[in-house]
C-alpha positions as MATLAB code, in Angstrom:
seq = 'MVDRAWYEPPSISSNYSRERAPFIAVAASLGWITVIAPDGQSLSRSWHITLEGIAAYRNRNLMEKP';
ca = [
      -3.066   -4.340    1.936;
      -2.653   -2.822   -1.508;
      -6.392   -2.777   -2.176;
      -7.035   -1.097    1.174;
      -4.429    1.581    0.376;
      -6.318    2.258   -2.856;
      -9.862    2.518   -1.478;
      -9.368    3.618    2.135;
      -5.761    4.515    3.006;
      -5.061    3.409    6.581;
      -3.283    5.689    9.016;
       0.327    4.742    9.667;
      -0.399    4.513   13.400;
      -3.764    2.736   13.229;
      -4.540   -0.628   14.777;
      -5.031   -1.945   11.237;
      -1.446   -0.978   10.384;
      -0.061   -2.388   13.613;
      -1.829   -5.718   13.155;
      -0.616   -6.031    9.567;
       2.887   -4.619   10.046;
       4.670   -7.543    8.299;
       2.446   -7.205    5.216;
       2.856   -3.438    5.164;
       6.619   -3.865    5.419;
       6.663   -6.178    2.396;
       4.367   -3.936    0.335;
       6.428   -0.840    1.204;
       9.698   -2.663    0.451;
       8.379   -3.676   -2.960;
       7.357   -0.062   -3.623;
       3.642   -0.857   -3.743;
       2.669    1.571   -0.969;
       4.205    4.771    0.388;
       3.633    7.553    2.897;
       4.403   10.207    0.295;
       1.250   12.256   -0.252;
      -0.484   11.887   -3.629;
       0.657   15.387   -4.585;
       4.267   14.172   -4.298;
       5.266   17.272   -2.353;
       4.909   16.157    1.260;
       4.655   13.217    3.599;
       1.332   11.852    4.729;
       0.110   10.117    7.883;
      -1.548    7.445    5.723;
      -0.372    4.668    3.433;
      -1.042    5.343   -0.264;
      -0.763    3.054   -3.264;
       1.944    3.746   -5.867;
       1.882    3.187   -9.612;
       3.762   -0.067   -9.041;
       1.128   -1.034   -6.492;
      -1.658   -0.353   -8.968;
       0.081   -2.568  -11.526;
       0.498   -5.340   -8.950;
      -3.148   -5.008   -7.907;
      -4.322   -5.258  -11.510;
      -2.110   -8.290  -12.165;
      -2.938  -10.136   -8.934;
      -5.067  -12.668  -10.810;
      -2.085  -13.617  -12.954;
       0.041  -14.138   -9.841;
      -2.598  -16.313   -8.139;
      -2.872  -18.857  -10.963;
      -1.104  -22.186  -10.359;
];
């Protein structure tokens, strides 16, 4: 979900978001994605990655190691 929010932010009401609602809920709860617009001044109708999400995305290989 985090990589999709980086490259192609899905709409909050899209089928993609509905099908992946549990994953979106976890990512939003962890602060990895948000509906706050990138300008920080308004709300958006799409999910966007946060700085914490970028850090998690970059470190995903470290988390996947046994």
